[in-house]
C-alpha positions as CSV (number, residue, x, y, z in Angstrom):
1,X,0.0,0.0,0.0
2,X,2.9,2.3,0.8
3,X,4.4,1.7,-2.6
4,X,1.1,2.5,-4.2
5,X,0.8,5.9,-2.5
6,X,4.5,6.7,-3.3
7,X,3.9,5.9,-7.0
8,X,0.7,7.9,-7.1
9,X,2.4,10.9,-5.5
10,X,5.3,10.7,-7.9
11,X,3.0,10.4,-10.9
12,X,0.9,13.3,-9.7
13,X,4.0,15.4,-9.2
14,X,5.4,14.6,-12.7
15,X,2.1,15.4,-14.3
16,X,1.8,18.8,-12.6
17,X,5.4,19.7,-13.7
18,X,4.6,18.5,-17.3
19,X,1.4,20.6,-17.4
20,X,3.2,23.6,-16.0
21,X,6.1,23.3,-18.5
22,X,3.7,22.9,-21.4
23,X,2.0,26.2,-20.8
24,X,5.1,28.4,-21.0
25,X,6.3,27.8,-24.6
26,X,2.8,27.6,-26.0
27,X,2.4,31.4,-26.2
28,X,4.2,32.9,-29.2
29,X,4.3,36.4,-30.4
30,X,1.9,37.1,-33.3
31,X,3.3,37.4,-36.8
32,X,3.1,40.7,-38.7
33,X,0.1,39.3,-40.6
34,X,-1.7,38.1,-37.5
35,X,-1.1,41.5,-35.9
36,X,-2.4,43.3,-39.0
37,X,-5.5,41.0,-39.0
38,X,-6.2,41.7,-35.3
39,X,-5.8,45.5,-35.8
40,X,-8.1,45.5,-38.9
41,X,-10.7,43.3,-37.0
42,X,-10.6,45.7,-34.0
43,X,-11.0,48.7,-36.3
44,X,-13.9,47.1,-38.1
45,X,-15.5,46.3,-34.8
46,X,-15.0,49.8,-33.5
47,X,-16.7,51.1,-36.7
48,X,-19.5,48.6,-36.2
49,X,-19.1,47.3,-39.8
50,X,-21.1,44.3,-40.9
51,X,-21.7,42.2,-44.1
52,X,-20.4,43.6,-47.4
53,X,-19.2,46.8,-45.7
54,X,-17.0,44.8,-43.4
55,X,-15.7,42.6,-46.2
56,X,-14.7,45.6,-48.3
57,X,-13.1,47.3,-45.3
58,X,-11.1,44.2,-44.3
59,X,-10.0,43.7,-47.9
60,X,-8.7,47.2,-48.1
61,X,-7.2,47.2,-44.6
62,X,-5.3,43.9,-45.1
63,X,-4.1,44.8,-48.6
64,X,-2.7,48.2,-47.4
65,X,1.0,48.2,-47.1
66,X,1.7,50.1,-43.8
67,X,-0.8,52.9,-44.3
68,X,-3.3,51.0,-42.1
69,X,-1.9,52.9,-39.1
70,X,-4.4,55.4,-37.7
71,X,-3.7,59.0,-38.7
72,X,-4.3,60.7,-35.3
73,X,-3.3,59.8,-31.8
74,X,-7.0,59.7,-30.8
75,X,-7.7,57.1,-33.6
76,X,-4.7,55.1,-32.6
77,X,-5.8,55.1,-29.0
78,X,-9.3,53.9,-30.0
79,X,-7.9,51.1,-32.2
80,X,-5.4,50.0,-29.6
81,X,-8.1,49.9,-26.9
82,X,-10.4,47.9,-29.2
83,X,-7.6,45.5,-30.0
84,X,-6.7,45.0,-26.4
85,X,-10.3,44.3,-25.6
86,X,-10.6,41.8,-28.4
87,X,-7.6,40.0,-27.0
88,X,-9.1,40.1,-23.5
89,X,-5.9,41.7,-22.1
90,X,-5.9,43.0,-18.5
91,X,-3.4,44.3,-16.0
92,X,0.3,44.3,-16.9
93,X,-0.3,42.5,-20.2
94,X,-2.7,45.2,-21.3
95,X,-0.4,47.9,-20.2
96,X,2.5,46.4,-22.1
97,X,0.4,45.9,-25.2
98,X,-0.9,49.5,-25.1
99,X,2.6,50.9,-24.7
100,X,3.8,48.9,-27.7
101,X,0.7,49.6,-29.8
102,X,0.7,53.4,-29.1
103,X,4.4,53.7,-29.7
104,X,3.9,52.3,-33.2
105,X,6.6,49.7,-32.8
106,X,4.1,46.9,-33.5
107,X,4.5,45.5,-37.0
108,X,1.5,46.2,-39.1
């Protein structure tokens, strides 16, 4: 019986370490195209576009080279806020994302 509990404890410990280790490398930084898609989606959502209007906007937004960046700081703040909300970011993760987004260092 003692061996059974020891084996069970060891297996439980090993599984918890494996689960913990599997979570860390699973989160990758989004590619430039994924970032652009997220930004365009957030902007379309902010503008409440639907149907054909949304399709046309997304086509134009995704095909734009780098001119998809908002013209004014206010528009940039609105887009970054919408993108952060879409990604369900909170706390330090949201703060870091907003800083990067507003600085314009995000690839897009």
